[in-house]
C-alpha positions in Angstrom: 12.9 33.4 24.0 11.5 30.9 21.4 8.8 29.9 23.9 7.8 33.5 24.6 7.5 34.2 21.0 5.4 31.1 20.3 3.1 31.9 23.3 2.4 35.5 22.1 2.3 34.7 18.4 -1.5 34.5 18.1 -2.0 38.0 19.6 0.9 39.6 17.6 -0.3 38.1 14.3 -3.4 40.3 14.6 -1.4 43.5 14.0 -1.7 45.3 10.7 1.1 43.9 8.3 1.8 41.4 11.1 3.7 39.1 8.7 6.2 41.9 7.9 6.7 42.9 11.6 7.0 39.3 12.8 9.5 38.3 10.1 11.5 41.4 11.0 11.4 40.4 14.7 12.6 36.9 14.2 15.4 38.1 12.0 16.6 40.5 14.7 16.4 37.9 17.3 18.2 35.4 15.2 21.1 37.7 14.5 21.3 38.4 18.3 21.7 34.7 18.8 18.5 34.4 20.8 17.6 31.0 19.2 20.9 29.3 19.9 21.1 27.8 23.4 24.1 29.1 25.3 24.9 31.8 22.7 24.3 34.6 25.2 26.7 33.2 27.7 29.7 34.3 25.7 29.5 37.5 23.5 29.8 36.9 19.8 32.9 38.6 18.4 32.4 41.6 16.1 34.5 41.6 13.0 35.0 44.1 10.1 33.0 43.1 7.1 36.0 43.6 4.9 38.0 41.1 7.0 35.6 38.2 6.4 34.5 38.8 2.9 35.5 40.2 -0.5 33.4 43.2 -1.5 32.9 43.8 -5.2 31.7 47.0 -6.9 29.4 46.9 -10.0 29.5 48.3 -13.5 27.4 51.0 -14.9 25.6 50.5 -18.2 23.5 53.3 -19.7 20.1 52.5 -21.1 21.0 52.9 -24.8 24.0 50.5 -24.5 22.0 48.0 -22.5 19.3 48.0 -25.1 21.8 47.7 -28.0 24.3 45.2 -26.7 22.8 43.2 -23.8 19.0 43.1 -24.0 17.4 39.9 -25.4 20.5 37.7 -25.1 19.8 34.1 -24.3 23.2 33.2 -22.8 25.4 34.9 -20.3 25.3 36.2 -16.7 22.0 38.0 -15.6 22.7 41.7 -15.1 21.1 42.8 -11.8 20.3 46.5 -11.3 18.9 48.0 -8.1 15.3 47.9 -9.5 15.7 44.1 -9.8 16.0 43.6 -6.0 12.7 43.6 -4.1 12.6 46.0 -1.2 11.2 43.9 1.6 11.6 40.3 0.5 15.0 40.6 -1.2 13.8 38.5 -4.1 16.0 39.0 -7.1 14.5 39.2 -10.6 16.9 37.3 -12.8 14.6 37.2 -15.8 14.8 40.9 -16.7 15.9 40.2 -20.3 19.4 41.6 -19.8 22.5 39.3 -19.8 26.2 40.0 -20.0 28.2 37.6 -22.2 30.5 35.4 -20.1 33.6 36.7 -21.9 32.7 40.3 -21.7 35.5 42.5 -20.4 34.9 45.1 -17.7 32.3 43.3 -15.6 32.8 41.7 -12.2 31.0 38.5 -11.5 29.4 37.9 -8.1 29.2 34.1 -7.5 26.1 32.3 -6.1 25.8 33.0 -2.4 26.8 36.7 -2.7 24.8 39.3 -0.8 23.8 42.3 -3.0 23.4 45.6 -1.1 22.2 48.9 -2.6 24.9 51.4 -1.9 23.4 54.8 -2.7 20.1 56.6 -3.4 16.7 56.3 -1.7 17.0 52.5 -1.3 20.6 52.6 0.1 21.0 49.9 2.8 17.4 48.8 2.3 17.4 46.7 -0.9 19.3 43.5 0.0 19.3 40.2 -1.9 21.1 36.8 -1.7 22.1 35.4 -5.2 21.4 31.8 -6.0 23.5 32.0 -9.2 26.4 33.9 -10.6 25.5 37.5 -11.8 26.9 40.7 -13.0 25.5 43.8 -11.3 25.1 47.6 -11.5 27.3 50.3 -10.1 24.8 51.2 -7.3 25.2 47.7 -5.8 27.9 46.2 -3.6 28.3 42.4 -3.8 29.5 40.8 -0.5 31.3 37.5 -1.2 31.7 35.7 2.1 34.8 33.8 3.0 34.9 30.3 4.6 34.0 31.8 8.1 30.6 32.9 6.9 27.6 30.9 5.7 26.0 33.0 2.9 22.4 32.7 4.3 23.6 33.8 7.8 25.5 36.8 6.2 22.3 37.8 4.4 20.4 37.7 7.8 23.1 39.9 9.4 23.1 42.5 6.6 19.3 42.8 6.8 19.4 43.5 10.6 18.8 46.9 12.2 22.3 46.9 13.8 23.9 46.6 10.3 21.6 49.3 8.9 22.3 51.8 11.7 26.0 51.5 11.0 25.4 51.8 7.3 23.3 54.9 7.8 26.0 56.5 10.1 28.5 56.3 7.2 26.2 57.8 4.5 27.4 61.0 2.9 26.6 63.2 -0.2 23.4 64.7 -1.5 21.9 61.4 -2.8 23.2 59.5 0.2 25.7 56.7 -0.2 28.4 54.8 1.6 32.0 54.6 0.2 33.6 51.2 -0.2 36.2 51.9 2.5 33.4 52.8 5.1 31.4 49.8 4.0 34.2 47.5 4.7 34.5 49.0 8.2 31.0 47.9 9.3 31.2 45.5 12.2 29.2 42.2 12.1 28.9 39.3 14.6 30.7 36.2 13.4 29.9 33.2 15.6 31.1 29.7 14.9 29.8 27.9 11.8 27.8 25.6 14.0 26.1 28.5 15.7 25.5 30.1 12.3 23.8 27.0 11.0 21.7 26.6 14.2 20.6 30.2 13.8 19.6 29.5 10.2 17.7 26.4 11.1 15.8 28.2 13.9 14.9 31.0 11.6 13.6 28.6 8.9 11.6 26.8 11.5 10.1 30.0 12.8 9.3 31.3 9.3 7.5 28.1 8.5 5.5 28.5 11.7 4.7 32.1 10.8 3.5 31.0 7.4 1.0 28.6 9.1 -0.2 31.3 11.4 -0.5 33.7 8.5 -2.7 31.3 6.6 -4.9 30.7 9.7 -5.2 34.4 10.2 -6.2 34.9 6.5 -9.0 32.3 6.9 -10.1 33.8 10.2 -10.1 37.3 8.8 -12.1 36.2 5.8 -14.7 34.6 8.0 -14.9 37.7 10.2 -15.3 40.0 7.2 -18.1 37.8 5.9 -19.8 37.9 9.3 -19.4 41.7 9.6 -20.6 42.3 6.0 -23.6 40.1 6.7 -24.5 41.9 9.9 -24.1 45.4 8.3 -26.2 44.2 5.3 -28.9 43.1 7.7 -28.8 46.5 9.3 -29.1 48.3 6.0 -32.0 46.0 4.9 -34.0 46.6 8.0 -37.5 47.7 7.2 -38.3 49.4 10.5 -36.8 50.4 13.9 -37.9 47.2 15.5 -35.9 45.1 13.1 -32.9 47.5 13.5 -33.0 46.9 17.2 -33.0 43.1 16.8 -30.0 43.2 14.5 -28.2 45.7 16.7 -28.6 43.4 19.7 -26.8 40.7 17.9 -24.0 43.0 16.7 -23.4 44.6 20.1 -23.0 41.2 21.7 -20.2 40.3 19.3 -18.4 43.6 19.2 -15.1 42.2 20.6 -15.0 39.3 18.1 -16.2 41.0 14.9 -14.9 44.5 14.9 -11.1 44.1 15.4 -10.0 46.3 12.5 -10.6 49.9 11.5 -12.1 49.0 8.1 -15.0 47.0 9.6 -15.6 49.8 12.1 -15.7 52.4 9.4 -18.4 50.4 7.5 -20.4 50.1 10.8 -20.3 53.8 11.3 -21.5 54.5 7.8 -24.4 52.0 8.3 -25.4 53.8 11.6 -25.5 57.2 9.8 -27.5 55.8 6.9 -30.1 54.3 9.3 -30.3 57.5 11.2 -31.0 59.6 8.1 -33.6 57.0 6.9 -35.4 57.4 10.2 -34.9 53.8 11.3 -33.0 54.4 14.6 -36.2 55.6 16.3 -39.9 55.3 15.8 -41.1 58.3 13.9 -44.2 59.6 12.3 -43.4 59.4 8.6 -46.3 61.7 7.7 -44.4 64.6 9.3 -41.2 64.0 7.3 -40.7 66.0 4.1 -38.4 65.3 1.2 -36.5 68.4 0.2 -33.0 69.6 -0.9 -30.2 71.4 0.9 -31.0 74.7 -0.8 -34.3 74.9 1.0 -32.7 74.5 4.4 -29.9 77.0 4.4 -29.9 80.6 5.7 -26.4 81.1 4.2 -24.4 79.3 1.6 -23.2 77.1 0.4 -20.4 79.6 -0.4 -16.7 79.1 -1.1 -14.2 80.7 1.2 -11.0 82.7 0.5 -7.4 81.6 0.7 -5.0 84.5 1.5 -1.3 83.8 1.5 -0.2 82.2 4.8 2.5 83.7 7.0 4.7 82.2 9.7 2.7 84.0 12.4 1.3 84.1 15.0 -1.2 86.7 13.8 -4.7 87.6 14.9 -6.3 85.7 12.0 -6.3 81.9 11.4 -7.6 80.2 8.4 -8.4 76.5 8.7 -6.7 74.0 6.4 -8.5 71.3 4.4 -7.5 68.7 6.9 -9.5 70.5 9.6 -12.6 68.7 8.4 -11.3 65.6 6.6 -12.2 63.2 9.4 -15.8 64.5 9.5 -15.3 66.4 12.8 -13.7 69.8 13.2 -10.0 69.9 14.2 -9.1 73.2 15.6 -5.4 72.4 15.4 -5.3 72.3 11.6 -4.9 76.0 10.6 -2.5 78.5 9.1 -1.9 82.1 10.1 -2.7 84.9 7.6 -1.7 88.5 7.6 -4.9 90.3 6.8 -7.9 90.4 9.1 -11.4 90.5 7.5 -13.9 93.0 9.0 -16.0 91.7 11.9 -19.1 91.4 9.8 -17.4 89.5 7.0 -19.0 86.2 6.0 -15.5 84.7 6.0 -15.8 84.3 9.8 -17.2 80.9 10.6 -19.9 80.8 13.2 -20.6 78.0 15.8 -23.1 75.5 14.3 -22.0 76.2 10.7 -21.5 73.2 8.4 -18.2 73.1 6.6 -18.0 71.0 3.4 -14.9 70.1 1.3 -15.6 71.1 -2.3 -12.3 69.7 -3.6 -10.2 66.7 -2.5 -9.6 63.1 -3.6 -12.7 61.2 -4.7 -12.8 59.5 -1.3 -13.0 62.8 0.6 -14.7 65.3 -1.7 -18.0 66.4 -0.1 -17.0 65.4 3.4 -18.5 67.8 6.0 -18.1 68.7 9.6 -20.0 70.9 12.1 -17.9 73.9 13.3 -17.4 73.7 17.0 -15.0 76.7 17.5 -15.7 80.2 18.7 -17.1 83.1 16.7 -14.3 85.3 15.3 -11.7 82.5 15.7 -11.4 81.1 12.1 -11.9 82.1 8.5 -12.3 79.4 5.9 -10.4 78.7 2.7 -11.4 78.5 -1.0 -11.6 74.7 -1.0 -14.2 74.6 1.7 -17.9 75.7 1.5 -19.7 77.3 4.5 -23.3 76.5 5.1 -25.6 78.0 7.9 -28.8 76.1 8.4 -32.2 77.8 8.7 -34.0 78.0 12.1 -35.7 74.6 12.6 -32.9 72.7 11.0 -30.4 71.1 13.5 -26.8 71.5 12.3 -25.8 68.1 13.5 -28.7 66.4 11.8 -28.0 68.2 8.5 -24.4 67.1 8.8 -25.6 63.5 9.2 -27.8 64.0 6.1 -24.8 65.2 4.1 -22.7 62.3 5.4 -25.0 59.4 4.4 -24.1 57.1 1.6 -26.8 58.5 -0.7 -25.7 62.1 -0.3 -22.0 61.4 -0.7 -22.7 59.3 -3.8 -24.8 62.2 -5.2 -21.9 64.6 -4.9 -19.2 62.2 -6.1 -21.2 61.3 -9.2 -21.5 65.0 -10.1 -18.0 66.0 -9.2 -15.9 67.5 -12.0 -12.4 66.4 -12.9 -13.0 62.9 -11.4 -10.1 61.5 -13.5 -7.7 63.9 -11.8 -6.3 64.0 -8.3 -8.6 66.7 -7.0 -12.2 66.4 -8.2 -14.5 69.3 -7.3 -18.2 69.8 -6.5 -19.8 73.1 -7.2 -22.4 75.0 -5.3 -25.3 74.0 -7.5 -24.5 70.3 -6.9 -24.4 70.8 -3.1 -27.6 72.8 -3.1 -29.3 69.9 -5.0 -28.3 67.2 -2.5 -31.6 65.5 -1.4 -32.5 65.7 2.3 -35.1 63.8 4.2 -36.2 66.2 7.0 -38.2 65.3 10.0 -39.5 67.9 12.6 -36.8 69.6 14.7 -37.6 67.5 17.9 -37.2 64.4 15.9 -34.0 65.6 14.4 -32.5 66.2 17.8 -33.6 62.7 19.0 -32.0 61.1 16.0 -28.8 63.0 16.6 -28.7 61.9 20.3 -29.3 58.3 19.4 -26.7 58.4 16.6 -24.0 60.0 18.8 -24.6 57.3 21.4 -23.9 54.6 18.9 -21.0 56.3 17.3 -19.4 56.9 20.7 -19.3 53.1 21.1 -17.6 52.9 17.8 -15.1 55.5 18.9 -14.4 53.4 22.0 -13.8 50.4 19.9 -11.5 52.3 17.7 -9.4 53.5 20.6 -9.1 49.9 21.8 -8.0 48.7 18.4 -5.4 51.5 18.1 -4.2 50.8 21.6 -3.8 47.1 20.9 -1.9 47.9 17.8 0.4 50.3 19.6 1.0 47.9 22.5 1.7 45.1 20.0 4.2 47.0 18.1 5.9 48.2 21.3 6.1 44.5 22.4 7.7 43.6 19.1 10.3 46.3 19.6 10.9 45.2 23.2 11.4 41.6 22.1 13.8 42.7 19.3 15.9 44.7 21.6 16.9 41.9 23.9 16.1 38.8 26.0 12.7 38.5 27.8 11.6 36.2 30.5 12.7 32.7 29.6 15.2 33.8 26.9 18.9 33.3 26.9 20.5 35.3 29.6 17.4 35.3 31.8 18.4 34.5 35.3 21.9 35.7 34.7 23.2 39.1 35.8 26.4 41.1 35.8 28.5 40.9 38.9 27.6 44.5 39.8 23.9 44.4 38.8 21.1 44.8 41.4 18.5 42.0 41.3 15.1 43.4 40.4 13.4 42.1 43.5 16.3 43.1 45.7 16.2 46.6 44.2 12.5 47.0 45.1 13.0 45.6 48.6 15.8 48.1 49.2 13.8 51.1 47.9 10.7 50.2 49.9 12.8 49.9 53.1 14.3 53.3 52.4 10.8 54.8 52.0 9.7 53.4 55.4 12.9 54.3 57.2 14.0 57.7 56.0 11.1 59.3 54.2 12.9 58.9 50.9 15.1 61.9 51.4 17.7 60.1 49.2 17.2 58.6 45.7 16.2 54.9 46.2 18.6 52.3 45.0 16.5 51.3 42.0 17.3 48.4 39.7 18.4 49.3 36.2 15.9 46.8 34.9 12.3 47.8 34.1 9.6 47.7 36.8 7.9 44.3 37.1 4.1 44.8 36.7 3.7 42.1 39.4 4.7 44.7 42.0 1.4 46.4 42.4 0.4 45.6 46.0 -1.0 48.6 47.8 1.9 49.1 50.2 4.4 49.5 47.4 4.6 53.3 47.3 7.6 53.2 45.0 5.7 51.3 42.2 2.9 53.8 42.5 5.4 56.7 42.3 6.9 55.2 39.1 3.4 54.9 37.6 2.6 58.5 38.6 5.8 59.5 36.8 4.9 57.6 33.7 1.5 59.2 33.6 2.8 62.7 34.0 5.5 62.1 31.3 2.9 60.8 28.9 0.6 63.8 29.2 3.5 66.3 29.1 4.6 64.7 25.8 1.2 65.7 24.4 0.9 69.1 25.9 3.2 71.3 28.1 0.3 72.2 30.4 0.8 70.8 33.9 -1.4 67.7 34.8 -3.8 68.7 37.5 -4.5 66.6 40.6 -8.0 65.6 39.4 -6.8 64.2 36.2 -3.6 62.7 37.7 -5.7 60.8 40.3 -8.2 59.5 37.6 -5.4 58.7 35.2 -3.6 56.5 37.7 -6.9 54.9 38.5 -7.5 54.1 34.8 -3.9 52.9 34.5 -4.2 50.5 37.4 -7.5 49.2 36.1 -5.8 48.7 32.7 -3.1 46.4 34.1 -5.6 44.4 36.1 -4.7 45.7 39.6 -7.3 44.1 41.9 -6.6 46.4 44.8 -7.4 49.7 43.1 -10.9 49.8 44.6 -9.6 49.3 48.1 -7.1 52.1 47.6 -9.5 54.6 46.1 -12.3 56.0 48.2 -15.8 57.3 47.3 -15.3 61.0 47.3 -17.3 64.0 45.9 -15.2 64.0 42.6 -15.6 60.2 42.2 -13.0 57.6 43.1 -10.1 59.4 44.9 -7.0 58.2 46.7 -5.9 60.8 49.3 -3.1 58.5 50.4 -1.4 58.9 47.0 -1.2 62.7 47.3 0.1 62.9 50.9 2.1 59.8 51.5 1.9 57.6 48.4 2.9 57.8 44.8 2.5 61.5 44.2 4.3 62.4 47.4 7.2 59.9 46.7 7.6 61.0 43.1 7.8 64.7 44.2 10.3 63.9 47.0 12.5 62.2 44.5 12.3 64.9 41.9 10.6 62.6 39.4 7.8 65.1 39.1 7.3 68.6 40.3 4.5 71.1 40.7 4.2 74.0 38.2 1.6 76.6 37.4 0.0 76.6 34.0 -2.9 78.4 32.3 -5.5 76.4 34.3 -3.8 76.5 37.7 -1.3 74.3 39.4 -0.4 70.8 38.3 2.5 68.4 37.8 5.2 68.2 35.2 8.4 66.1 34.7 11.0 66.6 37.4 14.8 67.0 37.1 15.4 63.4 38.3 12.7 61.7 36.3 15.1 59.3 34.7 15.8 57.7 38.1 12.2 56.4 38.1 13.3 53.7 35.6 9.9 53.5 34.0 9.4 50.2 32.1 8.2 49.9 28.5 5.1 48.3 29.7 4.2 51.1 32.1 5.0 53.7 29.4 2.7 51.9 27.1 -0.1 51.9 29.7 0.4 55.6 30.5 0.3 56.5 26.8 -2.9 54.4 26.4 -4.5 56.4 29.2 -3.5 59.7 27.7 -4.6 58.8 24.1 -7.9 57.3 25.4 -9.0 60.2 27.7 -7.0 63.3 27.0 -9.6 64.9 24.7 -12.5 64.2 27.0 -13.9 66.6 29.5 -13.5 66.2 33.2 -17.1 65.2 33.6 -16.5 62.2 31.3 -13.5 61.2 33.3 -15.7 61.4 36.5 -18.6 59.6 34.9 -16.5 56.6 33.6 -14.5 56.3 36.8 -17.6 56.4 39.0 -19.6 53.9 37.0 -16.5 51.6 36.7 -15.9 51.8 40.5 -19.6 51.0 41.1 -19.6 48.1 38.6 -16.5 46.5 40.2 -17.9 46.9 43.7 -21.2 45.2 42.7 -19.3 42.5 40.8 -17.8 41.3 44.1 -21.3 40.1 45.1 -23.6 37.5 43.7 -26.3 39.8 42.5 -26.7 40.7 38.8 -24.7 43.8 37.8 -27.2 45.6 35.7 -27.5 49.3 34.7 -30.3 49.7 37.2 -28.2 48.2 40.0 -25.3 50.5 39.2 -27.7 53.5 39.2 -29.2 52.5 42.5 -25.7 52.0 44.0 -24.7 55.6 43.1 -28.0 57.1 44.1 -27.9 55.4 47.5 -24.6 56.9 48.5 -24.9 60.4 50.1 -21.5 61.5 48.7 -22.4 60.3 45.1 -26.1 60.9 44.7 -25.6 64.4 43.3 -23.8 62.7 40.3 -27.1 61.4 39.0 -28.2 64.9 38.0 -24.7 66.4 37.4 -23.5 63.6 35.0 -27.0 62.9 33.5 -27.0 59.3 34.7 -29.8 57.0 33.7 -30.0 53.3 32.9 -29.4 54.0 29.2 -26.3 56.1 29.7 -25.0 53.7 32.3 -25.5 50.7 30.0 -23.5 52.5 27.3 -20.7 53.4 29.8 -20.6 49.8 31.0 -20.2 48.5 27.5 -17.4 51.0 26.9 -15.7 50.1 30.2 -15.9 46.4 29.4 -13.8 47.1 26.3 -11.4 49.4 28.1 -10.5 47.4 31.2 -10.1 43.8 32.3 -13.5 42.6 33.5 -14.6 39.6 35.5 -16.2 37.2 33.0 -19.2 36.7 35.3 -19.8 40.4 35.5 -19.3 40.9 31.8 -21.8 38.2 31.1 -24.4 39.9 33.3 -23.7 43.3 31.7 -24.1 42.0 28.1 -26.7 39.4 28.8 
């Protein structure tokens, strides 16, 4: 276990708040005995907390009495209240200027080595601290004084564990939430030998020292990365013309994976791209045709505030969007409320496709944020805190949205917002009308929008990758905390009645071949090993199919159609580095397609076992979770991969799925040879295939769009280093 954790420490330390997550992980593993050789061979006995410790209750002191009698004393026991115990670290503030005289009657004294636990309120079971001196304490704290069978530091570790907190939580009662003394004493804790306790403490101290070193290295590395990113973005902003922008962009794009590993740096890059677009530096332009104007000269309607009728539970025919519908700078059609009254069809409260919606009130960070409305006519009205703007003919909505989103325009609105000292500063219509806009001709506007969207789509791909790595990392931490992994205590051992993982898969494959899987296969209770991904393992493929269907059904109850299921499994196999995916998938009209999966492979097996089933939805037939889905025994790793596929592709149109899968397939096929894998080579490969040549026109394929897709794919999937070097130069 220790070796596994050390091996993966570098990757895990990249997670947001990694120091907190990793310290929590090593604590959980320590309490489970994972760092004590041989501890897993014999279960640690569980003992009532009250049987191995004395539990003291504290004394309440009101504020007036505390100030009058105990504040400012120089001698006595420190008086510790809940506020004096830090939430995460457990550090106790002894220097709070409150002391209880040593001969004071009515106060219990917790000796050094006692564990203080908050017993009620919002911090119940969460604020925990180990005393290093004798103290008096408040009535909302319990003091656990260990007997000779417990080392205080070990007891502190146990009380901070998830297992302890889950028991504590199950005993909580009352409006404010608390645990009675009797119930608190009944909590069960593991009490190994004193030698094992000490070895656990030593291992934990060693690991925490190692984590501190890693944390310092990460801080230095993060600082260097931030400096590099800030320098690159500054160089972009300081570019004098489109040629210098292109030079800087080439350097940035070649270092995407190393520089942009956090959402903050990606946000700054997005803003820089928008600013360059609005300044006219993304493309060559004729500056003599550009005019400097203001928003008021460019609108056919608005800016005008909306109306906020009282929402109802619904559903009703009328939906009003909420403020969060545009907070991210893109329209979110799921953020709305139902209202009872329906405005007349000609009311200007109905938002029209292509309108710009702008937040006139929000926090200072979001006030003035805009989005282009992409819904249908007659679908939404808009609320009072949003302004509606309809551009004049000759003004592209998306370009005007960029103009309102640039740093200069946002600063213009923020500086003139009223009530900036409050929580909801507001901009008025006069301010929005006066926002300066640099307006090129309509053809140039559209070219700028296209170029900007291409670059921002790369940023979106990077963001999905960052978010996926964070999710996968946290899932791994949870998996490690739950129990032994390869190489940990207990690995290689199994219960007398357990089925070995490899034996279980051999048995189920034999059943598939011999009886057509009319009975449920004898699957191991252990998760699927990702090493089992050879093309004749239909059961593994069926488990993967089940994981994909489950993931998509979690997001939407609509059945997952065959087109998307086929492509989703393709993407999942590419994600886990399955080298045989290209030999299983054939070049069909809809892109890479595996007919074997539907008729005799994973889909057929999963259906025959009741892991998935067909159902009809709004868009036709597809697949949903079956009655026997739990028998698929989907591992955490496969669930994570399936969730990644869903989160990465679910909002994309089918043409995008087809485009990415086709270009990826072609790139992998060309990568097996010795020739350079260039966008032109990929385009020629697709164009030369009779079954695929129609895709060039259908999917709008050209060298530029293929290069963009290849960059995106190199970030999504494992890529041969030689191929990646050819793609990125």
